[in-house]
Structures are given as C-alpha cells and as structure tokens.
Backbone as CSV, one residue per row, in Angstrom:
resi,resn,N_x,N_y,N_z,CA_x,CA_y,CA_z,C_x,C_y,C_z
1,MET,1.731,-192.388,103.575,0.561,-191.607,103.931,0.700,-190.228,103.282
2,ASN,-0.298,-189.835,102.488,-0.224,-188.520,101.867,-0.623,-187.439,102.865
3,SER,-0.376,-186.204,102.492,-0.615,-185.105,103.437,-2.090,-184.989,103.805
4,ARG,-2.996,-185.272,102.880,-4.431,-185.173,103.159,-4.832,-186.203,104.214
5,THR,-4.316,-187.422,104.069,-4.607,-188.479,105.043,-4.058,-188.105,106.408
6,ALA,-2.863,-187.539,106.433,-2.250,-187.120,107.696,-3.068,-186.022,108.358
7,ILE,-3.528,-185.076,107.568,-4.343,-183.984,108.106,-5.639,-184.535,108.692
8,ASN,-6.281,-185.452,107.951,-7.530,-186.046,108.449,-7.295,-186.843,109.725
9,ALA,-6.203,-187.593,109.772,-5.885,-188.370,110.972,-5.663,-187.443,112.161
10,TYR,-4.947,-186.354,111.936,-4.689,-185.384,113.000,-6.006,-184.760,113.471
11,ALA,-6.862,-184.404,112.524,-8.152,-183.801,112.877,-8.994,-184.773,113.679
12,ASN,-8.980,-186.056,113.295,-9.764,-187.053,114.026,-9.246,-187.238,115.443
13,VAL,-7.939,-187.232,115.616,-7.357,-187.336,116.956,-7.742,-186.109,117.775
14,GLY,-7.659,-184.934,117.164,-8.032,-183.702,117.856,-9.488,-183.714,118.268
15,LEU,-10.355,-184.169,117.379,-11.779,-184.239,117.689,-12.030,-185.255,118.794
16,SER,-11.374,-186.402,118.707,-11.535,-187.420,119.745,-11.107,-186.878,121.100
17,THR,-10.015,-186.146,121.126,-9.527,-185.553,122.367,-10.527,-184.530,122.889
18,ASP,-11.063,-183.697,121.995,-12.055,-182.705,122.396,-13.291,-183.373,122.986
19,VAL,-13.744,-184.449,122.342,-14.934,-185.153,122.808,-14.684,-185.777,124.177
20,MET,-13.525,-186.397,124.342,-13.213,-187.052,125.615,-13.125,-186.048,126.768
21,ALA,-12.705,-184.833,126.472,-12.521,-183.824,127.513,-13.764,-182.967,127.742
22,ALA,-14.755,-183.089,126.877,-15.914,-182.200,126.933,-16.935,-182.649,127.972
23,ASP,-17.556,-181.662,128.598,-18.673,-181.938,129.493,-19.941,-182.092,128.644
24,PRO,-21.031,-182.587,129.214,-22.251,-182.805,128.425,-22.750,-181.555,127.698
25,HIS,-22.620,-180.402,128.319,-23.062,-179.164,127.663,-22.224,-178.885,126.424
26,LYS,-20.920,-179.038,126.544,-20.019,-178.811,125.411,-20.268,-179.840,124.311
27,LEU,-20.546,-181.090,124.672,-20.824,-182.115,123.674,-22.035,-181.746,122.821
28,THR,-23.062,-181.217,123.456,-24.248,-180.796,122.698,-23.892,-179.653,121.763
29,SER,-23.092,-178.724,122.227,-22.645,-177.626,121.377,-21.856,-178.162,120.179
30,MET,-21.039,-179.177,120.418,-20.265,-179.783,119.337,-21.182,-180.482,118.327
31,LEU,-22.283,-181.057,118.794,-23.251,-181.661,117.876,-23.871,-180.590,116.974
32,PHE,-24.232,-179.453,117.564,-24.761,-178.349,116.746,-23.737,-177.937,115.690
33,GLU,-22.479,-177.771,116.116,-21.414,-177.375,115.183,-21.253,-178.392,114.060
34,GLY,-21.256,-179.665,114.422,-21.100,-180.715,113.417,-22.239,-180.725,112.416
35,ALA,-23.459,-180.568,112.899,-24.610,-180.534,111.990,-24.528,-179.335,111.053
36,LEU,-24.156,-178.182,111.595,-24.030,-176.984,110.759,-22.930,-177.141,109.707
37,LEU,-21.814,-177.733,110.103,-20.713,-177.946,109.170,-21.125,-178.894,108.042
38,THR,-21.797,-179.980,108.376,-22.194,-180.926,107.327,-23.241,-180.319,106.397
39,ILE,-24.110,-179.480,106.921,-25.093,-178.808,106.060,-24.389,-177.844,105.114
40,THR,-23.385,-177.139,105.607,-22.605,-176.242,104.752,-21.927,-177.026,103.623
41,LYS,-21.367,-178.174,103.976,-20.706,-179.009,102.968,-21.720,-179.581,101.979
42,ALA,-22.907,-179.944,102.455,-23.960,-180.442,101.559,-24.398,-179.343,100.601
43,ARG,-24.505,-178.133,101.114,-24.891,-176.992,100.268,-23.852,-176.773,99.170
44,HIS,-22.577,-176.864,99.540,-21.495,-176.708,98.565,-21.568,-177.811,97.508
45,ALA,-21.788,-179.042,97.935,-21.896,-180.163,96.994,-23.107,-179.987,96.077
46,MET,-24.189,-179.477,96.630,-25.390,-179.234,95.831,-25.105,-178.179,94.762
47,ALA,-24.398,-177.133,95.142,-24.073,-176.047,94.212,-23.133,-176.514,93.106
48,HIS,-22.331,-177.536,93.394,-21.368,-178.042,92.409,-21.836,-179.330,91.739
49,ASP,-23.142,-179.609,91.832,-23.763,-180.767,91.184,-23.022,-182.066,91.504
50,GLU,-22.837,-182.299,92.802,-22.205,-183.523,93.285,-23.216,-184.258,94.176
51,PRO,-24.171,-184.946,93.541,-25.270,-185.539,94.308,-24.836,-186.593,95.335
52,ALA,-23.838,-187.388,95.034,-23.407,-188.419,95.979,-22.811,-187.786,97.227
53,ILE,-21.984,-186.777,97.044,-21.367,-186.088,98.183,-22.428,-185.343,98.976
54,LYS,-23.350,-184.692,98.259,-24.461,-183.993,98.924,-25.229,-184.967,99.801
55,GLY,-25.536,-186.124,99.274,-26.283,-187.132,100.020,-25.540,-187.614,101.256
56,GLN,-24.225,-187.780,101.127,-23.421,-188.212,102.275,-23.483,-187.182,103.404
57,TYR,-23.325,-185.911,103.030,-23.329,-184.876,104.066,-24.712,-184.667,104.674
58,ILE,-25.742,-184.754,103.866,-27.090,-184.630,104.418,-27.377,-185.810,105.342
59,SER,-26.926,-186.985,104.962,-27.102,-188.159,105.831,-26.382,-187.971,107.161
60,LYS,-25.194,-187.389,107.124,-24.465,-187.119,108.370,-25.220,-186.116,109.235
61,ALA,-25.759,-185.076,108.598,-26.520,-184.072,109.356,-27.757,-184.712,109.993
62,ILE,-28.425,-185.575,109.236,-29.605,-186.266,109.764,-29.210,-187.127,110.960
63,ALA,-28.089,-187.832,110.855,-27.633,-188.677,111.961,-27.291,-187.842,113.190
64,ILE,-26.638,-186.714,112.983,-26.282,-185.854,114.121,-27.534,-185.345,114.819
65,ILE,-28.508,-184.916,114.030,-29.737,-184.383,114.624,-30.577,-185.507,115.230
66,GLY,-30.765,-186.591,114.475,-31.648,-187.666,114.926,-31.049,-188.556,115.990
67,GLU,-29.783,-188.909,115.821,-29.149,-189.840,116.751,-28.342,-189.126,117.830
68,GLY,-28.023,-187.875,117.618,-27.247,-187.126,118.592,-28.117,-186.182,119.398
69,LEU,-28.581,-185.136,118.755,-29.351,-184.109,119.466,-30.676,-184.662,119.995
70,HIS,-31.423,-185.342,119.147,-32.730,-185.878,119.544,-32.569,-186.908,120.657
71,ALA,-31.613,-187.795,120.497,-31.413,-188.867,121.483,-30.913,-188.344,122.820
72,SER,-30.305,-187.168,122.828,-29.764,-186.630,124.082,-30.817,-185.928,124.935
73,LEU,-32.012,-185.774,124.405,-33.063,-185.097,125.171,-33.515,-185.955,126.346
74,ASP,-33.694,-185.324,127.481,-34.217,-185.992,128.666,-35.654,-185.518,128.821
75,ARG,-36.574,-186.322,128.325,-37.979,-185.902,128.312,-38.571,-185.771,129.708
76,GLU,-38.068,-186.551,130.651,-38.575,-186.445,132.014,-38.167,-185.121,132.642
77,ALA,-36.875,-184.854,132.618,-36.367,-183.625,133.241,-36.697,-182.397,132.398
78,GLY,-36.743,-182.560,131.074,-36.944,-181.424,130.189,-38.377,-181.027,129.971
79,GLY,-39.309,-181.905,130.309,-40.730,-181.593,130.195,-41.139,-181.123,128.807
80,ALA,-41.933,-180.063,128.788,-42.477,-179.535,127.538,-41.378,-179.033,126.607
81,LEU,-40.322,-178.451,127.176,-39.225,-177.951,126.342,-38.579,-179.097,125.564
82,ALA,-38.321,-180.212,126.238,-37.721,-181.369,125.573,-38.669,-181.898,124.492
83,GLY,-39.944,-181.905,124.773,-40.926,-182.345,123.777,-40.943,-181.438,122.562
84,ASN,-40.885,-180.137,122.804,-40.865,-179.179,121.691,-39.594,-179.321,120.865
85,LEU,-38.462,-179.536,121.532,-37.208,-179.733,120.802,-37.257,-181.026,119.984
86,ALA,-37.831,-182.077,120.542,-37.961,-183.339,119.805,-38.768,-183.124,118.531
87,THR,-39.856,-182.381,118.639,-40.689,-182.082,117.472,-39.903,-181.256,116.451
88,LEU,-39.141,-180.293,116.925,-38.339,-179.457,116.037,-37.259,-180.285,115.344
89,TYR,-36.588,-181.167,116.085,-35.563,-182.020,115.477,-36.189,-182.938,114.416
90,ASP,-37.376,-183.476,114.690,-38.066,-184.308,113.695,-38.362,-183.495,112.430
91,TYR,-38.791,-182.264,112.621,-39.066,-181.373,111.489,-37.791,-181.123,110.679
92,MET,-36.691,-180.870,111.379,-35.426,-180.625,110.680,-35.018,-181.837,109.844
93,VAL,-35.172,-183.022,110.398,-34.824,-184.233,109.647,-35.688,-184.334,108.390
94,LYS,-36.982,-184.063,108.512,-37.881,-184.103,107.347,-37.457,-183.083,106.298
95,ARG,-37.054,-181.899,106.747,-36.630,-180.862,105.797,-35.325,-181.257,105.102
96,LEU,-34.435,-181.945,105.826,-33.189,-182.398,105.210,-33.455,-183.501,104.190
97,VAL,-34.366,-184.401,104.493,-34.746,-185.436,103.522,-35.313,-184.770,102.270
98,HIS,-36.167,-183.787,102.465,-36.729,-183.038,101.343,-35.622,-182.339,100.552
99,ALA,-34.708,-181.696,101.253,-33.608,-180.986,100.580,-32.798,-181.944,99.725
100,ASN,-32.557,-183.125,100.223,-31.780,-184.115,99.481,-32.539,-184.580,98.238
101,ALA,-33.816,-184.882,98.406,-34.615,-185.405,97.288,-34.874,-184.364,96.207
102,LYS,-35.047,-183.119,96.616,-35.453,-182.065,95.673,-34.356,-181.055,95.363
103,ASN,-33.143,-181.275,95.879,-32.065,-180.292,95.711,-32.523,-178.902,96.131
104,ASP,-33.145,-178.832,97.279,-33.726,-177.588,97.781,-32.762,-176.887,98.741
105,VAL,-32.046,-175.901,98.208,-31.102,-175.134,99.015,-31.833,-174.394,100.126
106,GLY,-33.036,-173.934,99.835,-33.817,-173.220,100.842,-34.087,-174.064,102.076
107,ALA,-34.330,-175.357,101.888,-34.572,-176.251,103.022,-33.293,-176.414,103.843
108,LEU,-32.143,-176.520,103.164,-30.867,-176.584,103.891,-30.651,-175.312,104.700
109,ASP,-30.912,-174.175,104.074,-30.735,-172.899,104.765,-31.677,-172.758,105.954
110,GLU,-32.895,-173.254,105.799,-33.864,-173.195,106.893,-33.371,-173.997,108.102
111,VAL,-32.902,-175.209,107.846,-32.406,-176.047,108.943,-31.163,-175.421,109.563
112,ALA,-30.277,-174.890,108.729,-29.062,-174.243,109.253,-29.441,-173.052,110.136
113,HIS,-30.433,-172.301,109.720,-30.888,-171.151,110.516,-31.438,-171.610,111.868
114,LEU,-32.266,-172.639,111.861,-32.824,-173.156,113.109,-31.726,-173.674,114.037
115,LEU,-30.776,-174.421,113.463,-29.670,-174.942,114.270,-28.810,-173.815,114.845
116,THR,-28.589,-172.781,114.052,-27.792,-171.648,114.517,-28.473,-170.971,115.699
117,GLU,-29.778,-170.765,115.598,-30.499,-170.134,116.713,-30.447,-170.995,117.965
118,LEU,-30.619,-172.303,117.796,-30.557,-173.199,118.951,-29.160,-173.215,119.558
119,LYS,-28.141,-173.260,118.702,-26.760,-173.283,119.187,-26.440,-172.001,119.955
120,GLU,-26.846,-170.861,119.430,-26.585,-169.596,120.118,-27.275,-169.566,121.480
121,ALA,-28.505,-170.038,121.537,-29.224,-170.077,122.813,-28.538,-171.046,123.775
122,TRP,-28.147,-172.203,123.253,-27.478,-173.212,124.081,-26.159,-172.668,124.638
123,ASP,-25.373,-172.054,123.759,-24.082,-171.521,124.190,-24.240,-170.367,125.183
124,SER,-25.336,-169.625,125.075,-25.536,-168.485,125.976,-25.802,-168.926,127.409
125,ILE,-26.266,-170.158,127.609,-26.521,-170.613,128.973,-25.314,-171.324,129.584
126,ARG,-24.244,-171.471,128.832,-23.064,-172.186,129.332,-22.538,-171.622,130.658
127,PRO,-22.424,-170.307,130.817,-21.909,-169.805,132.106,-22.746,-170.269,133.300
128,GLN,-24.055,-170.358,133.148,-24.900,-170.799,134.252,-24.760,-172.302,134.494
129,VAL,-24.443,-173.050,133.453,-24.303,-174.499,133.587,-22.946,-174.850,134.187
130,VAL,-21.900,-174.198,133.692,-20.547,-174.493,134.148,-20.305,-173.911,135.538
131,HIS,-20.780,-172.702,135.766,-20.616,-172.042,137.067,-21.985,-171.568,137.546
132,PRO,-22.791,-172.493,138.082,-24.121,-172.070,138.533,-24.014,-171.020,139.638
133,PRO,-24.965,-170.128,139.678,-24.931,-169.099,140.725,-24.995,-169.749,142.105
134,VAL,-24.273,-169.170,143.029,-24.265,-169.658,144.401,-25.532,-169.150,145.084
135,SER,-26.256,-170.066,145.687,-27.486,-169.667,146.361,-27.154,-168.896,147.631
136,GLU,-28.113,-168.125,148.112,-27.917,-167.338,149.326,-27.652,-168.254,150.518
137,SER,-28.342,-169.395,150.579,-28.132,-170.302,151.712,-26.735,-170.912,151.669
138,SER,-26.214,-171.198,150.485,-24.840,-171.715,150.364,-23.846,-170.649,150.767
139,ARG,-24.116,-169.421,150.364,-23.212,-168.310,150.691,-23.179,-168.114,152.206
140,GLN,-24.332,-168.191,152.849,-24.389,-168.013,154.297,-23.711,-169.164,155.033
141,ALA,-23.743,-170.345,154.434,-23.100,-171.510,155.065,-21.596,-171.508,154.855
142,GLY,-21.102,-170.548,154.075,-19.664,-170.421,153.861,-19.150,-171.092,152.602
143,TYR,-20.055,-171.571,151.739,-19.625,-172.175,150.487,-19.530,-171.092,149.423
144,ALA,-18.533,-171.171,148.642,-18.358,-170.188,147.561,-17.976,-170.911,146.300
145,ARG,-18.212,-170.243,145.216,-17.809,-170.773,143.911,-16.317,-170.734,143.805
146,VAL,-15.748,-171.775,143.248,-14.304,-171.817,143.046,-13.987,-171.411,141.651
C-alpha cells in the first residue's frame, strides 16, 4: 500500500467515524462542507484543463446537493422554508450542470457562494438545536439544561 492509499484509507475511516458520531444537524453541515470541497476541486480541475476530473467533482457536488441536502428536507415540518430550499437546491444543480457543460467558473462560484451562505446560517443555529433554551415552565418545574 503506497502512502497516498494509506492516507485516503485513514481519511475515509475518519470520515466514517465522524458521520457515525454526528447528530442530524452536524450531518447537514458536513453535506454543505462536502459540496463546497468538491466545487473547489472542480474549479481547480477546470483551471488546469482536466475535464474528466472536473466532471467527476461536479457530479459529486450534484449528488451531495440533490441526494443529500434536497432529500433531507422535511417538507411537512419545514413548510414554505423547506419548499424554498428545495427550489434553491434544484437551481444549484442546474447551475452545476451548466458549469460542467460550458466550463463556467462563474456558475461554480455562484453555487459555492450560495452554499457558503446556507452553511453559515445553518451553523449559526447549532447552539439552539443542540442546547435548546429552557422554557419558563420547565424552569419552574425544576428542569434545567445539563
């Protein structure tokens, strides 16, 4: 086993461990990170005229957005927000397809910008999700956050 294979194997084990230990909120954050990373790699491949590699990374980004982020939406509980996110994810996938077909760096940058804004917003609500505020009635009943 060469050092590159060993490094990749170690990274895959680390990622698998992270995924197994992550709560649903963290998993969504990891999907954002993965999509952003693959877009960065696609941009690099595009800049170095490596169309096959560019296509692989754009395909991965599309899968993360379409099969990961989009599929994780709960339209019942999420209401209009979930619907708006679904529409945005569909738009991002279309822009990535366009970026791949036309070698459009601007389209990659646009999707990366949108994902970054969503990730920052998602990560900013983590404290409320992980440690929701204790309601006044819970506090009066003697329950406290641990």
